[in-house]
C-alpha positions, 0 to 999 in steps of 0.5 A: 506502529511498534513505536506507538505500541511501545509507548503504550506498554504493548510489546507484542501483536497479541496485546493488541487483539483484545483491544480490537475485540473490545471495539467490535472488530474481529481480526485474526491473530495473523491479520493483527501480526501483519498490521503490526509488523508490516506496512499495510497497503490497505486499511479499513476506516474502522480499523484505523479509527480503532487504532486511533481510539486505542492509542488516543492519537490521530491518523497522522501520528500512525501513518508515516508519509515520506517522499520516498514512498512515491513511485519514481517518474519515468523519464526518457533517456538520451541514449535510447534508440529511436526507430523510424517506423516509416522505414522499418515497419510497413503494413501489408495491404488488405485484400477484400475478396468477394464470397 
């Protein structure tokens, strides 16, 4: 985000706030600062559309995707202990008593 902002002559999050207001989007200064300085987990379509309009770009130019962002797959290890439940865990027999 900072690279795109710098390419358009914006070097602070406060430079972006009036751009959102012009497009009818009300964000607090903290929300704009987080949008600029951090990777958002969620982003509304209205905000994404406004950013594309402000910077005259596509969403693909704003959102960087890499394989490292994906969660690693869990795999079993060969050294893991295998517990035989048939010999180690025995359930207790239920007793039903008349009332």
